[in-house]
N, C-alpha and C positions, 0 to 999 in steps of 0.2 A: 659852502653846507653845498654846494649845486656840483660839484666834484667828489664830493662822498656821497649823495646819492646818486650818482651817475658809476662810482664805481660799484656800491650796491647792487645795484641795478642790472650791471656786466657780471657780477659774481653769480645775482641769481639766474642768471640768462645763462652759463657756462654751467650751472652745477643741473639746471631743468634739462640743458640737454645731452649732458652725461648720462641723468637719469631715464632720460629719454631716448638711448641708446640700449642701455642697460636693460628699459622694458620691452624692445625688440627680441632679446635672447630669450629662448623656448628652453627647458625651464629660466625662469630666471635665477643669477647666479648670486649667492648670498656673502658671498666673500668679494665679489665686487661693489657690490651695493655696500658692503659694511670700510670698503678701500673707500667708495665716496662719503661714506658719512664721516670717515675719518678727519678726510681731507676737508671736509669743512668746518668740523670742530677745532684743526691744526691751525685753519686759518683765521678762526674769528667768526666765523661768517655764523648770523642768526636766522636759519630760513623760515621765510614766514608761510601763511596758510595755504598755498598753493603748491610750496615746494615739501613743506614737510607730508603733505598728504598724500605727496608723490612718491616720497620714502616708505611712509606705512605704507599703500598701498604696494608698493613691490616687496618690500619684507613679509606681508603678510604674504602675497602669491609666491614665494621663495621656502612659502611655509615655516617663515620663523613669527611666526603670530605672538611669540610672547616678549622680542622683545618689539615689534611694531606696539605692543600693549603699553609697554613702558614709554616710550613717546608718546604715544595719546594721553597716560593718567599724568605727563606734566604740563600737557597744555589745559590751562586755567579755564579756557571755556569753548568746548572743541567744536568747530562748528558742524553744519551737515553733512558733509560730504566728507570727512572723516568718520563721523558716527555712522554714516551707511556705509562707509571701507568694512567696518569691522562687522556691522551687522549681513554682510555676505561673502568677510571670511571666516566666521564664526557660523553662519548657516553650511559653507562649502564644505567645512572641513567635523558636520558630524554634530556639534555642539551648540544645538538650538537655545537653549536654557541661557548660554551666554548672550546670544544675540538675540533673543529678547532683555534681558537685562539693559541691552546698551540701548535699543527701541524706546523701552520703558523710559529711562530718565532723560532720554531727549523730547528736548520741551516740544510744546505743541505749537509756539509760534514759530519752530526754527524747520520744522517740519517739510517735504513737501512731498512732492509723486513720486518721487528716486528712491526715496527711503522707506515710503508704503509698498513699493514693488519689491523693492530685497529682502522686506519682511513678508511680505507675502509668497515670491519665491520661496525665500528661504522655510517656509515652512510648507509648501508642495511639496518641496524635494527632501526634504528630511519627514512625508508620510504623516504629517501632521494637517489633514486636509479641513478639519473641521476648524483650527485654528486661522488655516489662510481664508476662509472666508470669512473669521469672525473680524478680519483684518482689515478685510475687502470692505465689509458696513460699518466700521468704525473708520476708513478714509470717505465714504459717501456721505456719513452722519456728520461730520467736520468738515462737508462742503470742499475735498481736494479732488480734482481732475483725475478723473482713471483712462489712462492714455492704454496703445493696442496691448502694451509687455503688461498691465495691470487685467486685463482681461485675459492675458494669454495666461498668466499666470495662478490667475484665480481659478479658471477654468480646470487649469493642470488639478490644482487641490480639492476642487469637485468632483471630478472625475474619482477620486480614491474614497468618497464616502457616498456619491449619489446611492440613492437605494429607490426609490421612485420618480417616475415619469414626471413628477409635479417639480422634481430638485431640478430637471430639467429645460420644464416650460419657462420657469422663475427666470431661469438662467437666460437662455432667449429671446422672452422680453427684453429683458435688460439688454442683454448687447441691439437688439434691434432700435431701442429709444437713444442707445447713447451714440450710432449712427457708423458703430464699428463693424456692422455685419455685412460687411462686403471686401473685409482687410482677412488675407487669407490666412495668415497664422490663429484671429481670433475665432475663423469657423475652422480651422482643420482642430482646433483644441474645443470647440463645439460637438463635434462631430465625435470625439473621441470619447467625450462625456456621454453621449446617449448608447455609443459603440460597447465603452464597458458598462455601465446602468443596464443595457439590454442584457447584462449575466446574473444580475437581479433577479431572488426568488419572486421577488416581489412586484416585479411586472413581467407583461404579456411581450419576449424579445423582439415578435415581429414588428409590434407596433415603433418599436424604438429603433430599430434596424430602420425600418419606412421611412422615419424621421429622420437617421442620421442621411439615409440616401436622397433626402427632398432637400438636404440642408449640401450634399458633394453634386447634385444635378442643379443646381441654381446658383453653382459659382461662379462670378465672372473670372475668377484666374485659377488654375489649380492647378499645385506645383507636386513634386514628387512625394511629399506627405499627404498631402489628399486623396491621390491612389494608394496608396500604401495604408493607411488608415481606414480606408472605406475596406479597403481587400481583406486586409488582416481584422475587420469588425465581421465581416461574412464568418472567415475563417471561424473566428475565437466563437462565435455563434452557431456553427455547424450546416452555416448555409453557404456548402460551397459550388452548389450551380449560380447561385446570385456571384458569391464571388469570380468565380471564373468568368459568367457574364462580363463584369465591372472592368476584368483583367481584359477579356478580349477586346475591349473598346477602347483600351490606351494607345495613343500612337507611340508614343516610345517606349519598351520593353524594359523597363527599371527592375536592376539585380534584386532589389526588396521586394516588391511585389510577384517576382519567381520566386523566392526564398518563402514568401507566408503561404502561396497556395502550392506550393511543395510542400511546405511541412503540415498544411491542412490535411491534405491526400494522405500523409504519410498515419498522422492520429486518428486520423478515422479510418483504415486499417486497408484503404485502398492502394496498396502498395502501387498496383499496375499502373496506375494512373499518374502519381508521381514520379515514377520510372519513366514514366512515356513525355512527360512535362520535360523533363531533367534532358530527357533527347533533343527535343525539341530546342531548346536551349541551347545546349551544346551547339547545334546545326546553323544557328544562329549568331555561331562565336559570340555566345555573351560567359564574361567571365565567371567562373567559378569560385564563389567563396568561401567559409570553412562551413558556413551554415547553410551552403546548399549540400557540401558535401557530408555533413552531417545528417541529413535531412532523408539525402539520398540512399546513404551506408544505414538509417533506424527506419525503411522502408523494406529494405533488401535483407535485415533482419528481423523484422515482423512479419515478412514471408517467406521466411527462411529458404531466399535465395542467395545461397551462401556464393555460387561461381561466381552472379553477375558484381556481388556484393567483392571476391577479391580482382574482379577485371577491373574494377572502381579504384581499388586498394592499387592495382599496380599501376595503374593511371596516376595517382598523385604522385606516386616515387618516379614515374620517368617526368614527370610537367610540372611538379612545386620542387623549386631548385634549393630556394631560401626559404623559409615557410617561416613567419613571425612566430612570439609567444603566443598567442591565441589562439592561431591556428593549429599548434602543434599539441594543443589540450584539447580542444573539442574534439577535431580530427581523429587523434588518435586515442580518444575515450571510447568515440564511437565506433571504430575498428575492434578492439576490448569487444564491447557488446556484442560487435555482427559475429566476430569469432565466436562466442561465449554461448549466445542463444540458436549458433546452428550447430552446437555440439563440439566443435572445437577450444572446448577451456585450457587446453595446455599452449594451443598458438593462440590464445588469447595473451597467457602469461609471460609468452616468448617478446611481445609486442610490448607488454607492459616494462617487461625486466629495459628490452632495449629504449624504451624513452629518455630522452635526455633530462625533460625534465617532467614530473609531474604532480598534481595537484590532489586533490583526496577527493576528486569522484573517481580519481583513477583506479587508488586503491581502494576503494565502496565500491567498484566495478567488479574488480576482479573477489573481491571478497563475496558479492552477491554471485558470482560466475562457482565458487566453489561450493557455495551453500546450495543454487538452484539442482544442481547434481547429485547432492549428497556426499559430497567430498568434505565432510565435516570436520572430520582430522586435520586435513592440509585448511581448511576454513580455517579455524581453530589458531595455528602455529601461524597464518597472514593476519589475523587479526592482532595477536600478541608483535610482530612485525611493526605495523601502522604506529607511522611517530606521533601524528596527533589525531584524536579520533572524536566524530563529532555524533549529532544525535544519530544522524541515519547509518552512523557505522554499530554504534551499540545495540541498533534498533534489527538491523539486520541480522546481525550472530544470535541476539536473542530469538526472531523469531527462527532462525537455523534452527538452534538447540530444539525449539520445538517442534518443530516440520520433519524433523529426524528423531522422534521418540522421545528426547534430552529432555524433558520437562523442567528434573531438576539445576540439571546445568542452567537451563535459561533462566530463572528463577533466581540461581546463585550471582550469574551476569548482569540481572538485573540491579537487585540489592547492592552489588560490586559498582555500577554506575552510580549508582544514590553517595557510595559512600566516597566516591570521588567529587563529588558535588554536579555532578550532570544533573539536568534535571532531565525528569521524562518525558517524551514528546505522546502523543498520541498512538504511535506507531510503536515505540519501545513498549507501551501499556499495553498493546493487543499482544506481540509476541511474549507478554509477561501471561497476560487470559489464555492464552492458549497453551502455555508450559502445565498451567492448573489443570486445561480439560485433559491434556496429555497424563497427568499422575491423577487424573480426577479429584484433584486438590478442593472441594465446593466451597471450606469454610476461606479457605486460603484466596480462592477466587472472586468470595464476596467481598474482605477485604479491599482486594484492586478495585473492586465496580466501585466502591464508598470512595478509594483515593479517585478513583478516576472523577469524577465527580467533583470533587476539592480542588481538584486541577482545571477546573473547566470544561473536558473532554468529554465531557457526557455526549454534546451532538454530534463525534467523530464518527465517519461511516464507518473504518477501519478497526477501531475498536468496537461499537457497538455489536458489528457482524464477528468480532470474535467472541462478545459476550453470548452472541446468541448460540453458538458452538462452544464452549466453555457450559451452560449450565446444559445444553442440552443431552454433552459427553461424561456432566455430570450425577445426570437421574434428574435431572427436575426441568423439564417440558415447559408446564407452566411458565416460571421466571423469564425460557429463551423466547415461548411467545409472549411474553407480553413487553420486553426488550424490542422483539418485533414489530410489535402493533405500535409502541408508542414510538418511534425514530423518527426526526423529524423530518429524514428522504432516507430513499432504501433505492441500491442498486442491484444489480443482477447478481452479485456476492451476499448478499442479503439473502433474495427468492433462493437462490442457493443452498442455502445453509439452515432455511426454514425446512425447505421441502428435505432435503437430507436430515434433520434431528426428528421431524414427524416421521420419518422412513423405518431409523433407526429405532424408535421406540410403539413399531407396527401399526402405527395410525396411517396404514396407506391410500384411506378413502380420503381422510383429510390434507393426505401430500399431492395428491388428486386436484383436491380441489383450490388449495394455493397455487400450482402449476396453471390451472385454466384463469385466476386469477391473475396470475402473472402476467397470461397473454392478453388480457381484459384490458390490463393498465399501460399495455404497448411497450413493455420489458423484452426486448429479444433475448431465447434462452442462446445460450453457447452449449458447449459437446459436457462445460460440466454440468450441466441444469437436465442434461439426458441420462449422465452418467445417475446423477441423483433421482431423478423419476424412476426409473426402469429399476436403481434396486429398491426404491418404495413400492414396486408393484411387484416385485421378486416377492419382497418382504411378506408380502401383505395376502399373496397367490391371485393378484391380477392380473391376468394372462391377454384377457385381451385385451386390455386398456395398455399393459407392455409392450403386444405387439404393434397398436395401434400407432404409439409414442416413437418406437425406434423406424416406422416407415415415416412417421413425420419429419424427421432429424434433415434428411435428405430431400423429399418429394416441397416439403415446403421453405425448407431452410438451408438450402444448400449445402448442408454439412457432412462432410461423409463420416459414418459410424469408423473410430478406432477397433482394435482389438480389445479394448476395456469394453466396449459396447456392448458387442460382439460377445462377450464373457458373461455380464449383465443380464442378458435375453439369452442364453442360453442355460444360466443361473435359472432363471425365473421359468422355462421351458419343463428344467429337470425337476424341479422343485415338484412342480403340479403332475408331473409320471408323465411328461409328453417326450419320450424318448425319440421317437420315428421325428417330429417333425426338428426335433435339437440336433441328431443327427444327420436331417434333412440339411437344418441349416448349417450346419459343420463344414460339409460336403460344398455347399455353396457361396463360402466367404471367398473374397478377392486376393484373400491371401494366406498363406497355412497357419493354422492354428497355434496357436503358442499356450503359453503355460497359463493365463486366466481360465483360455477356454475348456482345455481337460480338466483343470481343476472346478470347477464351476457340473462339471459332467460327471466327473467321480464323484463329488459333494452328493449330487442325487443321485448317484445309484447306493449309497449309501443309505440314503433317508427311504430308498424305494427296494434295496434288496436285490438290485439286478446285475448280480454278480460277474456274469459274461463281459457284458458293457463297461462294467468297473475295472476288470482286468486291463482292457484295451489302453482305455483311460491310463490309467496308474502307468503302462508298460511305457506309454509316449512319455509320460514325467518321469521315469527314471531315464527315458535318453536325457530329456530338457534337462531336468534339476536333479541327478544321479543321489544329492548329499541332502536333502531338504525332508526332515522326519515326515514332515504332515503325509506326504504318498505311502508310507509305509504304514505309518499307525491307521489311517483310515482302510486302507486296503485290509492290514490285518483285525481291524474292526469287523468288517463287514463278513471274513469267514469266521469268527471269533462267532458273531451272532447266529450264522449256522450250523456252528457247534463242530466248524473245521480247527479241529485244535492241532492235526499234524501242517496244513496249512500259516496256519498262526505262528506256527513255531519257525517256519521255513522264511518266512519272512522278517521275523524277529532276527534268525542266524545272518538270512542277509543286511539287514543293519549294523550287526557285529559286524561283518565281514567288510563292508564300505565305510566301518569309522562312522557311522549313522547314530548320532543320539538323540533320545525322547528330550524335547522342551518339556521340564516338571509343572506339574500342575499347581497355579499358584492363586490364592483368590484374598483380597485386602478391604477391608472396611476404613473408614477414619472417624476416630475417636478422642474426642477431647485434643484435635489438632494434632492427632499421633495417627500414623499408618500404622494400622495392624495386621502384619501377611501370618497367612497359612498354608499350609504344604500339603499336601495328603496324607495322611494317616502323622498328623504334624505331633509331636514331642517337644516340639524345644520352645513352641509359646510360653510364658509366665504361667499363662492362666488357661491353659489347654485341659486344665482334667476337671475342671470346674464345667469347661468346656462341656466336656464328653459326657460327664454325669448328667446336663443340665438337658442335654440331647435326647438323651434316654429318654427320659422325660418325656420329651416332645413326640419323639416317636411310639412310642406307649400312649400318646392320647389320638395321636393322628393315627394310629390305628383302628382305634374305636370309630373313627369316621372314617373309618375304610380305606385305607392306605395300605400297600401292600408293595413292599418294596420288588422292584423291578430286577433279578440278575441276569436275568441279558447282559444288562449293563456292563457285569462284571466280567474284563476279559483274558481273564484267566481260570484252569481246567481245575475247578474246588469242589468240597462240601457248600450245601445251600447257603449252612450256618453261617459258614467262614465268606462265601459272596455277603451277606448279608450287612457282615461287620465291614466287610470292604465297601463298601457302597456309603456306611454310617460313616467314614473318615471323609470325606472326599472335602477338598479344602472348601468349596464354597458354601458348606452343609455349618463347617466350622464357624467361617466367618461370619455367617447370620445368625448362629445360634451364638454367638460374641458380641453383635450388636443387642441383641433380646437383652442378654444380662447387664449392659453396661451404657445404653443407651436411656435416656428417659420414657417412660410412661408413655407413647404413642406414639413415639417419632418412629418417622421413615429408617427401614435398614436398607442402606444403600453398598451392594457388595458388586467388587469387581473381579475379573476374571482373567486370566490370559489365554486362558481358550475356551472351545466349545462348552457350554454346559454338555450336561448328560440328562439322557431321556430321564433315570428313575429320579435323581435332583429334582429335573423340571416337575415332574408329578409330586414327589413330595413336599415343596414348594408353596404348593395352591393348597393343601392340605396344612402348612405349619401356616400359612396365611388366616385359616379359620383358628384354627388352636388358638391363635395369640389376638387376631383380631385387629391386627396390623400389615399396612402395607409394607412389600417386601419388592425390591426393585435391585435384580442383578445385568451387568451387563458382561457380554460374554465377550468373545472374540469377533461375533459378527455381530452383537445386538443388543437392543436392551430391551426384558422381559419384567413388567410389571405385575404380582402376584397382589391378590384382592379379591378379599370373601371368599377362597376357592376357586378362583379363574385366572389368567395372565393373559394379558394383554396381546398378545401373538395369534389366540384364539387357537394355540395348539398347532400351528402354521409354522413354523420353523426348520 
């Protein structure tokens, strides 16, 4: 009997040694394990719990959990070690449900601290912070002794869900009472909780970061994680000064800390500081990794420092000989973004094509590049090539169609995404909603708004901003304002969208008020903000305010005005008839005036009949954009207004010779979810004859109120009676009349036109709104006009 026992012990020692050798392999070889296990079976050896537990543990680590589970299920009464092994294995594989099943079926009398630690860690690492805390509380309730590992794990779970300062304080007290407040790993985890909770909207970030700093300063022993946690915390909460102070106090300059601070400067838009820190890092011979390079390249991209970024690219090629897979992905993707954002899209594509391996980020970055520069056909083709699409891929393409005026394509793609069982995210909804704005499809936009709420994205910033724009561009300013006022949080895009909406609808004074409120809320205006406020001032004739805001750009916010800003200012001055000031401003511009400036000048000359200056502006535009029909049309209209028909003929002949075709005017209105389009002198719409007849009746009533057709807007030399008839066939009049016939009594009429509304139609709609007693909203190529009770929201300043 003693000999048998000795033989079993020898066999157990032999197999335990074999399994130990197998455990040292990384990764664990499933083939070797099977050989050892087969040898056990063939030799008749029945492993006891310690050998069997080691065998199951190694099977789990070799990713052969299914076979390990078969062994586990054959054990009549698995011990706590075996159960803990499977809790850890299932948690590591992301199957928290099975891990919980094993834990819940583990009798309380055999559970131990290690078993609870495995369950708490599994919950925390699978983003179920609340469950981690619940298991910790249960552990304390049943008097199990928590150790350092317990507190580190539960604090990680707490960092996922902590929203209030009291959450941090309660666990801080628990750690002090437990006596683990001096353990570096536990204090690091507690600091991390404070740092992450500081981002919650329900706390004062500075108070939480101050508490985290006290914990850090009082630590008896700091390790690499301590330094990087507090520095990254300050960076995450936009306190780069404090991050820099802590960084400067480090005895050893840790790579992760360098990367955190460089990344912080980059995301804050402080490219010069990020690059300065990277140069210092290089001078100290601290080796860059992929995180360093991606931050440096990101800083170069955001600051448009193409040559500097290209030098970094060259340095990477010279010094990194055998890059790892992760390095290739992150750095090449950063290089693609650099070349794209510096206007070198084809070079970005070359980098993409030469990448030995690509991930979805690579594909999405190139797609974003094509969309950003308006190369929508190439974007469409590239989109179809992407082998595996995620939510971002669909969102980028949907938004790309919308941004390039292809609203119908955007909505089709949104529906196609759903047909492929891809659930739209808030960015996808935002792109689809902007598509509705492009199409001025209010009914469809409202349906998407309802679906957005049902999907739980009502609080999404991007989706809410798109709703502001959609409602504004569909003519429902009140709904646009309602969305803005009920948003849980707003950013500069929200304010810009609201200012633009008010300006487009002729409420320049309100736009100025919102801009002032934005400044009071400490939201820093950007170049887009100033574009929108200058446009709002231009539409409302607020010359003094517009000039003040233009000067404010550089003087207070250090934003250099671009050509688009000068174009808006020139438009503002010319609309007000201040041509001397406009010309003086053009002469003082720090660069040669381009298309936006000359178009603004020509538009103002047309309004005020300044033919001489208008001709000069037109000549410049003929040089810059010789095939753009708008220049010819505006100049021709100016001659027609003066009765210079020979010059009108000369301009039109010039168009024929140069092959320039006038964009046909059209207007459309949505009725019963169908878009009805009308052209000038329309004969194709199935109900157009009824529309003409109704329009005759309206004009008869309008004339009784004093309406006189303004025949100067007929730009052809013909008899007066013919001119009046020509005016009555304008597309916007037909669309409005159709809406009055088909929409319910009292409903607002919303008509959209591709070109600028003519002066006679503008006057006619004022009388028409009186006759029918309804509000008529017209969106032309420039702005909105709300006609109500014989008046227009633009105050005749358009």
